TIRO-2110 file (N, C-alpha, C; in Angstrom, 1 decimal):
// TIRO-2110
175.7, 37.0, 16.6, N, 1, A
176.0, 38.3, 16.4, CA, 1, A
176.9, 38.6, 17.7, C, 1, A
178.2, 39.2, 17.4, N, 2, A
179.0, 39.6, 18.5, CA, 2, A
178.3, 40.7, 19.5, C, 2, A
178.7, 40.6, 20.8, N, 3, A
178.2, 41.7, 21.7, CA, 3, A
179.4, 42.8, 21.5, C, 3, A
179.0, 44.0, 22.0, N, 4, A
180.0, 45.1, 21.9, CA, 4, A
181.2, 44.7, 22.7, C, 4, A
181.0, 44.0, 23.7, N, 5, A
182.2, 43.6, 24.6, CA, 5, A
183.1, 42.8, 23.9, C, 5, A
182.6, 42.0, 22.9, N, 6, A
183.5, 41.0, 22.0, CA, 6, A
184.1, 41.7, 20.8, C, 6, A
183.8, 42.9, 20.7, N, 7, A
184.5, 43.6, 19.4, CA, 7, A
185.9, 43.9, 19.6, C, 7, A
186.5, 43.9, 20.8, N, 8, A
187.8, 44.2, 21.0, CA, 8, A
188.2, 43.5, 22.3, C, 8, A
189.5, 43.0, 22.2, N, 9, A
190.1, 42.4, 23.5, CA, 9, A
190.6, 43.7, 24.5, C, 9, A
190.7, 44.8, 23.9, N, 10, A
191.3, 46.1, 24.7, CA, 10, A
190.2, 46.5, 25.6, C, 10, A
190.5, 47.3, 26.7, N, 11, A
189.5, 48.1, 27.4, CA, 11, A
189.3, 49.2, 26.6, C, 11, A
187.9, 49.6, 26.3, N, 12, A
187.7, 50.9, 25.7, CA, 12, A
188.4, 52.0, 26.1, C, 12, A
188.8, 52.9, 25.4, N, 13, A
189.4, 54.4, 25.7, CA, 13, A
188.2, 55.1, 26.2, C, 13, A
188.3, 55.5, 27.4, N, 14, A
187.2, 56.4, 28.0, CA, 14, A
187.3, 57.8, 27.4, C, 14, A
186.2, 58.1, 26.8, N, 15, A
186.1, 59.5, 26.2, CA, 15, A
185.6, 60.4, 27.2, C, 15, A
186.2, 61.7, 27.3, N, 16, A
185.9, 62.7, 28.2, CA, 16, A
184.4, 63.3, 27.9, C, 16, A
183.7, 63.8, 29.0, N, 17, A
182.2, 64.4, 28.6, CA, 17, A
182.4, 65.4, 27.5, C, 17, A
183.5, 66.1, 27.2, N, 18, A
183.5, 67.0, 26.2, CA, 18, A
183.4, 66.2, 24.8, C, 18, A
184.1, 65.1, 24.7, N, 19, A
184.1, 64.4, 23.4, CA, 19, A
182.9, 63.6, 23.3, C, 19, A
182.2, 63.3, 24.4, N, 20, A
180.9, 62.6, 24.3, CA, 20, A
179.9, 63.7, 23.7, C, 20, A
180.0, 64.8, 24.3, N, 21, A
179.0, 65.8, 23.9, CA, 21, A
179.3, 66.2, 22.3, C, 21, A
180.5, 66.3, 21.9, N, 22, A
180.9, 66.7, 20.6, CA, 22, A
180.3, 65.6, 19.7, C, 22, A
180.3, 64.2, 20.1, N, 23, A
180.1, 63.1, 19.4, CA, 23, A
178.6, 63.1, 19.1, C, 23, A
177.9, 63.6, 20.1, N, 24, A
176.3, 63.6, 20.1, CA, 24, A
175.6, 65.0, 19.7, C, 24, A
176.5, 65.9, 19.5, N, 25, A
176.1, 67.2, 19.3, CA, 25, A
175.6, 67.7, 18.0, C, 25, A
175.4, 67.1, 17.0, N, 26, A
175.2, 67.5, 15.8, CA, 26, A
176.4, 67.7, 15.0, C, 26, A
177.4, 67.0, 15.2, N, 27, A
178.6, 67.2, 14.3, CA, 27, A
178.5, 66.4, 13.1, C, 27, A
179.5, 66.6, 12.1, N, 28, A
179.6, 65.8, 10.9, CA, 28, A
180.4, 64.5, 11.4, C, 28, A
180.0, 63.3, 10.9, N, 29, A
180.6, 62.2, 11.4, CA, 29, A
181.0, 61.3, 10.1, C, 29, A
182.3, 61.1, 9.9, N, 30, A
182.8, 60.4, 8.8, CA, 30, A
183.2, 59.0, 9.3, C, 30, A
183.0, 58.1, 8.5, N, 31, A
183.6, 56.5, 8.9, CA, 31, A
184.4, 56.1, 7.8, C, 31, A
185.5, 55.5, 8.1, N, 32, A
186.5, 55.1, 7.1, CA, 32, A
186.9, 53.6, 7.4, C, 32, A
187.2, 53.0, 6.3, N, 33, A
187.7, 51.5, 6.4, CA, 33, A
188.6, 51.4, 5.2, C, 33, A
188.7, 50.2, 4.8, N, 34, A
189.5, 49.8, 3.5, CA, 34, A
189.0, 48.7, 2.8, C, 34, A
189.2, 48.6, 1.5, N, 35, A
189.0, 47.4, 0.6, CA, 35, A
190.0, 46.3, 0.7, C, 35, A
189.7, 45.3, -0.1, N, 36, A
190.7, 44.2, -0.1, CA, 36, A
192.0, 44.5, -0.4, C, 36, A
192.3, 45.6, -1.3, N, 37, A
193.6, 46.1, -1.8, CA, 37, A
194.2, 47.0, -0.9, C, 37, A
193.4, 47.5, 0.4, N, 38, A
193.9, 48.4, 1.3, CA, 38, A
193.6, 49.9, 0.9, C, 38, A
192.9, 50.0, -0.2, N, 39, A
192.4, 51.2, -0.7, CA, 39, A
191.3, 51.9, 0.3, C, 39, A
191.5, 53.2, 0.8, N, 40, A
190.5, 53.7, 1.7, CA, 40, A
189.2, 53.8, 1.1, C, 40, A
188.2, 53.5, 2.0, N, 41, A
186.8, 53.9, 1.8, CA, 41, A
186.2, 54.7, 2.7, C, 41, A
185.5, 55.8, 2.3, N, 42, A
184.9, 56.6, 3.3, CA, 42, A
183.5, 56.9, 3.1, C, 42, A
182.7, 57.0, 4.2, N, 43, A
181.3, 57.1, 4.3, CA, 43, A
180.9, 58.2, 5.2, C, 43, A
179.7, 58.8, 5.0, N, 44, A
179.2, 59.8, 5.9, CA, 44, A
178.2, 59.2, 6.7, C, 44, A
178.2, 59.5, 8.0, N, 45, A
177.0, 59.0, 9.0, CA, 45, A
176.1, 60.1, 9.2, C, 45, A
174.9, 59.8, 9.7, N, 46, A
173.8, 60.6, 10.2, CA, 46, A
174.2, 61.1, 11.6, C, 46, A
174.7, 60.3, 12.4, N, 47, A
175.0, 60.7, 13.8, CA, 47, A
175.7, 59.6, 14.5, C, 47, A
175.9, 60.0, 15.8, N, 48, A
176.7, 59.0, 16.6, CA, 48, A
176.0, 59.0, 18.0, C, 48, A
176.0, 57.8, 18.6, N, 49, A
175.6, 57.6, 20.1, CA, 49, A
176.8, 57.0, 20.8, C, 49, A
177.0, 57.4, 22.0, N, 50, A
178.1, 56.8, 22.9, CA, 50, A
177.2, 56.1, 23.8, C, 50, A
177.3, 54.8, 23.8, N, 51, A
176.7, 54.0, 24.8, CA, 51, A
177.1, 54.0, 26.2, C, 51, A
176.3, 53.6, 27.2, N, 52, A
177.0, 53.5, 28.6, CA, 52, A
178.2, 52.8, 28.8, C, 52, A
178.4, 51.8, 28.1, N, 53, A
179.6, 50.9, 28.2, CA, 53, A
180.9, 51.6, 27.4, C, 53, A
180.7, 52.8, 26.9, N, 54, A
181.8, 53.6, 26.2, CA, 54, A
181.9, 53.1, 24.8, C, 54, A
181.2, 52.2, 24.2, N, 55, A
181.3, 51.8, 22.8, CA, 55, A
180.5, 52.8, 22.0, C, 55, A
180.7, 53.0, 20.7, N, 56, A
180.2, 54.0, 19.7, CA, 56, A
179.0, 53.3, 18.9, C, 56, A
178.0, 54.0, 18.8, N, 57, A
177.0, 53.4, 17.7, CA, 57, A
176.7, 54.5, 16.8, C, 57, A
177.3, 54.3, 15.6, N, 58, A
177.2, 55.2, 14.3, CA, 58, A
176.1, 54.7, 13.4, C, 58, A
175.2, 55.7, 13.1, N, 59, A
174.2, 55.5, 12.2, CA, 59, A
174.4, 56.0, 11.0, C, 59, A
174.4, 55.2, 9.8, N, 60, A
174.6, 55.5, 8.5, CA, 60, A
173.6, 55.0, 7.5, C, 60, A
173.5, 55.7, 6.4, N, 61, A
172.6, 55.1, 5.3, CA, 61, A
173.1, 53.9, 4.7, C, 61, A
172.4, 52.9, 4.5, N, 62, A
173.0, 51.6, 3.8, CA, 62, A
173.3, 51.7, 2.4, C, 62, A
172.3, 52.4, 1.6, N, 63, A
172.5, 52.5, 0.1, CA, 63, A
173.7, 53.4, -0.2, C, 63, A
173.9, 54.6, 0.3, N, 64, A
175.1, 55.4, 0.0, CA, 64, A
176.3, 54.9, 0.5, C, 64, A
176.4, 53.9, 1.4, N, 65, A
177.6, 53.5, 2.1, CA, 65, A
177.9, 52.0, 1.7, C, 65, A
177.5, 51.3, 0.6, N, 66, A
177.7, 50.1, 0.3, CA, 66, A
179.1, 49.4, 0.4, C, 66, A
179.8, 50.2, -0.2, N, 67, A
181.3, 49.6, -0.2, CA, 67, A
181.9, 49.7, 1.3, C, 67, A
181.6, 50.7, 2.1, N, 68, A
182.0, 50.8, 3.5, CA, 68, A
181.4, 49.6, 4.2, C, 68, A
180.1, 49.5, 4.1, N, 69, A
179.4, 48.4, 4.8, CA, 69, A
180.1, 47.1, 4.4, C, 69, A
180.4, 46.8, 3.2, N, 70, A
180.9, 45.6, 2.6, CA, 70, A
182.3, 45.3, 3.5, C, 70, A
183.2, 46.3, 3.6, N, 71, A
184.4, 46.4, 4.1, CA, 71, A
184.3, 46.0, 5.5, C, 71, A
183.3, 46.6, 6.3, N, 72, A
183.1, 46.3, 7.6, CA, 72, A
182.7, 44.8, 8.0, C, 72, A
181.8, 44.3, 7.1, N, 73, A
181.3, 43.1, 7.0, CA, 73, A
182.4, 42.0, 7.1, C, 73, A
183.6, 42.4, 6.5, N, 74, A
184.9, 41.6, 6.4, CA, 74, A
185.8, 41.8, 7.5, C, 74, A
185.3, 42.4, 8.6, N, 75, A
186.1, 42.7, 9.7, CA, 75, A
187.3, 43.5, 9.5, C, 75, A
187.2, 44.5, 8.8, N, 76, A
188.2, 45.5, 8.5, CA, 76, A
188.3, 46.6, 9.5, C, 76, A
189.5, 47.0, 9.9, N, 77, A
189.6, 48.1, 10.8, CA, 77, A
188.7, 49.3, 10.5, C, 77, A
188.3, 50.2, 11.5, N, 78, A
187.4, 51.2, 11.3, CA, 78, A
188.0, 52.5, 12.0, C, 78, A
187.7, 53.7, 11.4, N, 79, A
188.0, 54.9, 12.0, CA, 79, A
186.8, 55.9, 11.9, C, 79, A
186.4, 56.5, 12.9, N, 80, A
185.3, 57.4, 13.0, CA, 80, A
185.8, 58.9, 13.4, C, 80, A
185.6, 59.7, 12.5, N, 81, A
186.0, 61.1, 12.8, CA, 81, A
184.9, 62.0, 12.9, C, 81, A
184.8, 62.6, 14.1, N, 82, A
183.7, 63.6, 14.4, CA, 82, A
184.2, 65.0, 14.4, C, 82, A
183.4, 66.0, 13.7, N, 83, A
183.9, 67.4, 13.5, CA, 83, A
182.6, 68.2, 13.7, C, 83, A
182.9, 69.1, 14.5, N, 84, A
181.9, 70.3, 14.8, CA, 84, A
181.8, 71.2, 13.5, C, 84, A
180.7, 71.5, 13.1, N, 85, A
180.5, 72.3, 11.9, CA, 85, A
181.0, 73.7, 12.3, C, 85, A
180.6, 74.1, 13.4, N, 86, A
180.9, 75.7, 13.7, CA, 86, A
182.3, 75.9, 14.0, C, 86, A
183.3, 75.1, 14.4, N, 87, A
184.6, 75.5, 14.7, CA, 87, A
185.7, 74.5, 14.2, C, 87, A
185.4, 73.4, 13.6, N, 88, A
186.1, 72.3, 13.2, CA, 88, A
186.8, 71.4, 14.3, C, 88, A
186.3, 71.6, 15.6, N, 89, A
186.8, 70.9, 16.6, CA, 89, A
186.5, 69.4, 16.2, C, 89, A
187.6, 68.6, 16.4, N, 90, A
187.3, 67.3, 15.9, CA, 90, A
188.2, 66.3, 16.7, C, 90, A
187.8, 64.9, 16.6, N, 91, A
188.4, 63.8, 17.4, CA, 91, A
188.3, 62.7, 16.3, C, 91, A
189.1, 61.6, 16.3, N, 92, A
189.0, 60.3, 15.7, CA, 92, A
189.1, 59.2, 16.5, C, 92, A
188.4, 58.2, 16.4, N, 93, A
188.3, 57.2, 17.2, CA, 93, A
188.8, 55.8, 16.1, C, 93, A
189.7, 55.0, 16.5, N, 94, A
190.1, 53.9, 15.9, CA, 94, A
189.7, 52.6, 16.6, C, 94, A
189.4, 51.5, 15.8, N, 95, A
189.1, 50.2, 16.4, CA, 95, A
189.4, 49.3, 15.3, C, 95, A
189.9, 48.0, 15.7, N, 96, A
190.4, 47.0, 14.8, CA, 96, A
189.1, 46.5, 14.1, C, 96, A
188.0, 46.5, 14.6, N, 97, A
186.9, 45.9, 14.0, CA, 97, A
185.7, 46.6, 14.7, C, 97, A
184.4, 46.2, 13.9, N, 98, A
183.2, 46.8, 14.2, CA, 98, A
182.2, 45.8, 13.8, C, 98, A
181.0, 46.1, 14.3, N, 99, A
179.9, 45.1, 14.0, CA, 99, A
178.8, 45.9, 13.4, C, 99, A
178.1, 45.4, 12.5, N, 100, A
176.9, 45.9, 11.9, CA, 100, A
175.6, 45.4, 12.5, C, 100, A
174.7, 46.3, 12.8, N, 101, A
173.4, 45.8, 13.4, CA, 101, A
172.3, 46.7, 12.9, C, 101, A
171.1, 46.4, 13.1, N, 102, A
169.9, 47.1, 12.8, CA, 102, A
169.7, 48.3, 13.5, C, 102, A
169.3, 49.4, 12.9, N, 103, A
168.8, 50.5, 13.7, CA, 103, A
167.8, 50.2, 14.5, C, 103, A
167.5, 50.8, 15.7, N, 104, A
166.4, 50.6, 16.7, CA, 104, A
165.5, 51.8, 16.5, C, 104, A
164.4, 51.6, 17.1, N, 105, A
163.3, 52.6, 17.3, CA, 105, A
163.9, 53.8, 18.0, C, 105, A
164.7, 53.5, 19.0, N, 106, A
165.2, 54.6, 19.9, CA, 106, A
166.4, 55.4, 19.3, C, 106, A
167.0, 54.9, 18.1, N, 107, A
168.0, 55.7, 17.5, CA, 107, A
167.3, 56.8, 16.7, C, 107, A
166.1, 56.7, 16.2, N, 108, A
165.5, 57.6, 15.3, CA, 108, A
165.3, 59.1, 16.0, C, 108, A
164.7, 59.2, 17.3, N, 109, A
164.6, 60.4, 17.8, CA, 109, A
166.0, 61.2, 18.1, C, 109, A
167.0, 60.2, 18.5, N, 110, A
168.3, 60.8, 18.5, CA, 110, A
168.9, 61.5, 17.2, C, 110, A
168.7, 60.6, 16.2, N, 111, A
169.3, 60.9, 14.9, CA, 111, A
168.5, 62.3, 14.4, C, 111, A
167.2, 62.3, 14.6, N, 112, A
166.5, 63.5, 14.3, CA, 112, A
167.1, 64.8, 15.0, C, 112, A
167.3, 64.6, 16.4, N, 113, A
167.9, 65.6, 17.2, CA, 113, A
169.3, 66.1, 16.6, C, 113, A
170.1, 65.1, 16.3, N, 114, A
171.4, 65.4, 15.9, CA, 114, A
171.4, 66.2, 14.6, C, 114, A
170.7, 65.5, 13.6, N, 115, A
170.5, 66.2, 12.2, CA, 115, A
170.1, 67.5, 12.4, C, 115, A
169.3, 67.9, 13.1, N, 116, A
168.6, 69.2, 13.3, CA, 116, A
169.8, 70.2, 13.9, C, 116, A
170.5, 69.7, 14.7, N, 117, A
171.7, 70.5, 15.3, CA, 117, A
172.7, 70.7, 14.2, C, 117, A
173.0, 69.7, 13.4, N, 118, A
173.9, 69.7, 12.3, CA, 118, A
173.5, 70.8, 11.3, C, 118, A
172.2, 70.6, 10.9, N, 119, A
171.6, 71.6, 9.9, CA, 119, A
171.8, 73.1, 10.4, C, 119, A
171.5, 73.3, 11.6, N, 120, A
171.5, 74.6, 12.4, CA, 120, A
173.0, 75.2, 12.3, C, 120, A
174.0, 74.2, 12.6, N, 121, A
175.3, 74.5, 12.5, CA, 121, A
175.7, 75.1, 11.1, C, 121, A
175.3, 74.3, 10.1, N, 122, A
175.5, 74.6, 8.7, CA, 122, A
175.0, 76.0, 8.4, C, 122, A
173.8, 76.4, 8.8, N, 123, A
173.3, 77.5, 8.4, CA, 123, A
174.1, 78.7, 9.3, C, 123, A
174.5, 78.4, 10.6, N, 124, A
175.2, 79.4, 11.3, CA, 124, A
176.6, 79.8, 10.7, C, 124, A
177.2, 78.9, 9.8, N, 125, A
178.5, 79.1, 9.2, CA, 125, A
178.2, 79.5, 7.7, C, 125, A
177.0, 79.7, 7.3, N, 126, A
176.8, 80.5, 6.1, CA, 126, A
176.0, 79.6, 5.0, C, 126, A
175.6, 78.5, 5.2, N, 127, A
175.0, 77.7, 4.4, CA, 127, A
173.5, 78.2, 4.1, C, 127, A
173.0, 78.3, 3.0, N, 128, A
171.5, 78.6, 3.0, CA, 128, A
170.8, 77.6, 3.7, C, 128, A
169.5, 77.8, 4.3, N, 129, A
168.8, 76.9, 4.8, CA, 129, A
168.3, 75.7, 3.8, C, 129, A
168.2, 76.1, 2.6, N, 130, A
167.9, 75.0, 1.6, CA, 130, A
169.2, 74.1, 1.5, C, 130, A
170.4, 74.7, 1.2, N, 131, A
171.6, 73.8, 1.3, CA, 131, A
171.9, 73.0, 2.5, C, 131, A
171.7, 73.5, 3.6, N, 132, A
171.8, 72.8, 4.9, CA, 132, A
170.9, 71.7, 4.9, C, 132, A
169.6, 72.0, 4.6, N, 133, A
168.4, 70.9, 4.5, CA, 133, A
168.9, 69.7, 3.6, C, 133, A
169.5, 70.1, 2.5, N, 134, A
170.1, 69.1, 1.6, CA, 134, A
171.0, 68.2, 2.1, C, 134, A
171.9, 68.7, 3.0, N, 135, A
172.9, 67.9, 3.6, CA, 135, A
172.5, 67.2, 4.9, C, 135, A
171.2, 67.4, 5.1, N, 136, A
170.7, 66.9, 6.4, CA, 136, A
169.6, 65.8, 6.1, C, 136, A
169.5, 65.4, 4.8, N, 137, A
168.4, 64.4, 4.5, CA, 137, A
168.9, 63.0, 4.8, C, 137, A
168.1, 62.3, 5.3, N, 138, A
168.4, 60.7, 5.5, CA, 138, A
167.1, 59.9, 5.5, C, 138, A
167.2, 58.7, 5.2, N, 139, A
166.1, 57.8, 5.1, CA, 139, A
166.1, 56.9, 6.3, C, 139, A
165.1, 57.2, 7.3, N, 140, A
165.2, 56.3, 8.4, CA, 140, A
165.1, 54.9, 8.2, C, 140, A
164.4, 54.4, 7.2, N, 141, A
164.3, 52.9, 6.8, CA, 141, A
165.5, 52.3, 6.2, C, 141, A
166.4, 53.1, 5.9, N, 142, A
167.7, 52.8, 5.2, CA, 142, A
168.9, 52.7, 6.3, C, 142, A
168.6, 53.1, 7.4, N, 143, A
169.7, 53.2, 8.5, CA, 143, A
170.3, 51.9, 8.9, C, 143, A
171.6, 51.9, 9.1, N, 144, A
172.2, 50.7, 9.7, CA, 144, A
173.2, 51.3, 10.8, C, 144, A
173.3, 50.5, 11.9, N, 145, A
174.2, 50.9, 13.0, CA, 145, A
175.6, 50.3, 12.8, C, 145, A
176.4, 51.0, 13.0, N, 146, A
177.9, 50.4, 13.2, CA, 146, A
178.4, 50.6, 14.6, C, 146, A
178.6, 49.4, 15.3, N, 147, A
179.2, 49.5, 16.7, CA, 147, A
180.6, 49.3, 16.8, C, 147, A
181.3, 49.9, 17.7, N, 148, A
182.8, 49.7, 17.8, CA, 148, A
183.1, 50.2, 19.2, C, 148, A
184.2, 49.6, 19.6, N, 149, A
184.7, 49.8, 20.9, CA, 149, A
186.0, 50.6, 20.7, C, 149, A
186.0, 51.9, 21.2, N, 150, A
187.2, 52.9, 20.9, CA, 150, A
188.4, 52.2, 21.5, C, 150, A
189.5, 51.8, 20.6, N, 151, A
190.9, 51.3, 21.0, CA, 151, A
191.8, 52.4, 21.1, C, 151, A
191.6, 53.4, 20.2, N, 152, A
192.6, 54.6, 20.2, CA, 152, A
191.7, 55.8, 19.9, C, 152, A
192.1, 56.9, 20.5, N, 153, A
191.5, 58.2, 20.3, CA, 153, A
192.4, 59.2, 20.0, C, 153, A
192.2, 60.0, 19.0, N, 154, A
193.0, 61.1, 18.7, CA, 154, A
192.6, 62.5, 18.6, C, 154, A
193.1, 63.5, 18.9, N, 155, A
192.5, 64.9, 18.7, CA, 155, A
192.9, 65.2, 17.3, C, 155, A
191.8, 65.9, 16.4, N, 156, A
192.0, 66.1, 15.1, CA, 156, A
191.8, 67.5, 14.7, C, 156, A
191.5, 68.4, 15.8, N, 157, A
191.2, 69.7, 15.8, CA, 157, A
192.5, 70.3, 15.0, C, 157, A
192.2, 71.0, 13.8, N, 158, A
193.4, 71.6, 13.2, CA, 158, A
194.2, 72.6, 14.1, C, 158, A
195.5, 72.4, 14.0, N, 159, A
196.4, 73.2, 14.8, CA, 159, A
197.5, 72.4, 15.3, C, 159, A
198.2, 72.8, 16.3, N, 160, A
199.4, 72.4, 16.8, CA, 160, A
199.3, 70.9, 17.4, C, 160, A
198.1, 70.6, 18.0, N, 161, A
197.9, 69.3, 18.6, CA, 161, A
197.2, 68.3, 17.7, C, 161, A
197.0, 68.6, 16.6, N, 162, A
196.4, 67.7, 15.7, CA, 162, A
197.0, 66.4, 15.7, C, 162, A
196.4, 65.3, 15.6, N, 163, A
197.0, 64.0, 15.6, CA, 163, A
197.5, 63.3, 16.8, C, 163, A
197.4, 63.9, 17.9, N, 164, A
197.9, 63.7, 19.3, CA, 164, A
197.0, 62.6, 19.8, C, 164, A
197.5, 61.5, 20.3, N, 165, A
196.8, 60.4, 20.8, CA, 165, A
196.4, 60.7, 22.1, C, 165, A
195.1, 60.6, 22.5, N, 166, A
194.6, 60.9, 23.8, CA, 166, A
195.1, 59.7, 24.8, C, 166, A
195.4, 59.9, 26.1, N, 167, A
195.8, 58.8, 27.0, CA, 167, A
194.6, 58.0, 27.3, C, 167, A
195.0, 56.8, 27.7, N, 168, A
194.0, 55.8, 28.0, CA, 168, A
193.4, 56.1, 29.4, C, 168, A
END
């Protein structure tokens, strides 16, 4: 199994404390790749952890994301978009490849914390508690981790600067 440092020959793009807080603050996390024909595949993650070395560890359910996981197993490029529920502040990380690994016991308390914040954010913007709870369900026994080294980072917050690549 490849180590995170072997995921990319590039030096990881250092994310600011604000981006790290957004990534780990109960935001919506989408993961995208492509199939053999180049068609996009999108999956939704439970949460995201930024590791001390700057790599991302994104946790998602295996069963609802089978096609995405299959693409990542074939060393497809990956993009992770993180969006705050409250105000749509968002950014996107891109990498030429990622690796899949098992979820660890220390992932679970963090995913519980993040999913609770996500649920609270949905209620804050008008979802009923029941609706928010439905969007916040995950099976801890079905989680898989996707690790990637950020090669490029873009602001995706709607407005004039959307799509701007952040400097290395």
